[in-house]
C-alpha positions, 0 to 999 in steps of 0.5 A: 124521827120513824126509822130512828125510834125502830133502831133501837133496840127492841129489848128495851120498852121506850117510854112514852115521852121517849115515844113522844120525842122521837116520833114529834114529827114523824107523818100519820103513818110511821107513829101507826109502824112505831105503835106496831112496832112497840108493842106488836099486832096482837097488843095494838088496837085503834079506836073508831068512830067511823066518824066525819073523819075517821076514814082518814085515818083508818086509811093509813093502817090499813095502809100500815096494817089492815088486820091491826084490830080496829074497837068499835062501839056502838053504843045503842044510839048510833045514827044509821048513817054511821053504822053503813059508813062503818061496813062500808070503810072496813069492806072499801079499805080490807080491814079485818079484824074489827070488833064492834063492842055494847054495851051489856044489856044488863047494865043497860035495864039497870042503870038506863031503863027508860034510854034518858039518861044521855038527858040526865046525866050524860056525864053517864049514859056515855060512862055506862055506854062508851068508856065503861065497854072501852075499858073492857074492850082495851084490856088485851092489849098493850097499846092503842091508836086513837084520831084526834087532832090538836085542831079540834081545839077543847081539851085538845090542843095540846095533845101530844102524838105518843102518853101514857093514859095510866095502862097502856101506850096512847098513841095519836097518829093524826096530833099536828095533823091540820085538816088542809092535810087531812081533806087531802088523804080524803081526796088523793085516796077517794074516800067517801064522805061519812052521810052525814057531812054533807047535811052539816054533821061536822063531827058525828058521835051518837043521835040525840046528843049531836047536832049540825055545826054552823060556818065559824063554830068550832069542830066540835061544838056540835056535841053535847050542844048547849052543855059544858060537855065537849068530851064524852070521857073515853080521853078524859078518864083513865081507861084501866 
């Protein structure tokens, strides 16, 4: 599929729908390569949380081009284990352009001076610590890659391989990848696990809003436990 797409005229920019149809059955590596060809390395970014499954997509991207920019949102509430895991994977995979993006200090002082916004208004907390910093970080780019999978459920069940987020192309290379296929990548590439995975954390985000997941629960059940919230807003709000 990716080869078919690659043969298209470079003078015509394919739409998200056209790319999605062409890449519907493509491998993750083919999707990444197609994104790279569509916009070029300087205009393509990967968003990675360096969470429990992130090593797999980072490995695929590094194999295609380790210089593709990687955006990492350092919210100020991350586990120390996540920061250490980031450093481990960057070194192991030879990633050449990892950009750690933090929320502006003045914004935090103004809107979350007591660092309790995560409890009183988690949507607002995610907005100032993740959504707004990502919007600024993505401004130079025409397309971005992310690691969402359909098997994660909820709002992710029907995600396409390629979509238009309203401003730029959004590629989901692992949209139709199964848990078993992810595990195979981990084993084949001998990738290290997130330090918290062995303790029952199947999805890791910010420390106050992440808990362990019990047997039989959904992949992301430990995120914002006890609330209707299932997404931070990065994938549900328009990133301008």
